[in-house]
N, C-alpha and C positions, 0 to 999 in steps of 0.2 A: 506506490513505490515501483519504480521501473526496474532497477537493478539492486539486488539485495542479497547479502550473504550473512547468515546467522549461524552461530555455534552455540549449542545447548550442552552444558556440562555441570554436574554437581549443583543444580539449582540456579545457575547463573547463565545469562544470555549475553553474548557479545557479537558485534557485527559491524558492517559498514555497507554503504551503498551510494546510489546517485538517483535523483529524481529531477523533476522539472525545476525545483527550487535550487538544487545544488548537491554537493558532496556532503555526506553525513556519517556519523558514527552512531551506533546503537549499543546500549547496555541496559541490563535489568535483571529480573529474577523470574523464575517459574516454579510451580509446585506440581509435581506429578500426581499427587493425591487428589487435589482439587481441580487441576487443569487450568488454574489461573496463571496469568503472565502479566508482568508490569514492565514496560520498556520506556526508555527516554531516548528520543532521536535528537542528536545535537548536530545542527548544521554548522559546518566549519566557518567560524567567524561570525555566526549569526545566531538566531533564536533556537529554542528547543521546543519539542513537541512530546507530550506524554501520551502513552498508550496503555490502556487497561483492557486486557482481553481474556477470553475463556476458550479453552480447547473444545472442539465439538464432540469429543468422546472417542474418536478413533486415532488421535495423536497426529493428525495431518493438518487440519485447518484451524486457524485461530481467528476468532471474531471479537469485536469489541468497539470501544469508543476512544477517539483521540481528543485531546484538549491542548490548548496553548496557554501556558502560564501568563498571567497579567492580561488576559484577553477573554472575551466571551466566545471565541471561536471554538467549535467542536464539531465532530462528525463521526460517522461510522467507518470501520475498516474491516477488512478480512485479508488474511495471508494464507497461501497454500504453496506446497512444493512445486518447483519448476517441473514441467512435464505432465502435471495433473490438470484436468479440466477445471475451469472456473466453477467453484461450488455453487455460485448463484445462478448459473446457467445463462447469465446475461452476456450480451455482446454489443459492440458498438456498430452502428450503421448510419450512413448519411446518404441522402439522395438530393439531387438538385436538378430542376428542369433546365436544360440548356436551350439557349435561343436558337431558333431555326433560321438558318441562313437562306436568304433569297438570292437565287442566281439571276443576274441581269445580263442578257446577251449584249455583247459589244458589237458595234457595227464597224 
């Protein structure tokens, strides 16, 4: 998720955001005792994605698995507060060899 705002209160989670698929809302539940969180991301006018996660123990990061109803699609996710470093320590990097230009003198 690229842009996300979540509000946690009284065992419920609500929020909204935007990612490469589009605008979405989020709703679900959390349990402070177990650290478990269950979310549904509903893309506006489109499909939904279910998230089942677990807090890492410090109350900041959430890790888990996303699934799509009526599909075999699934994968892992992690969320952390804005301003904190990526807990996986990963970063994206790309390199490409550029062609070497040959200068040809003009007469």
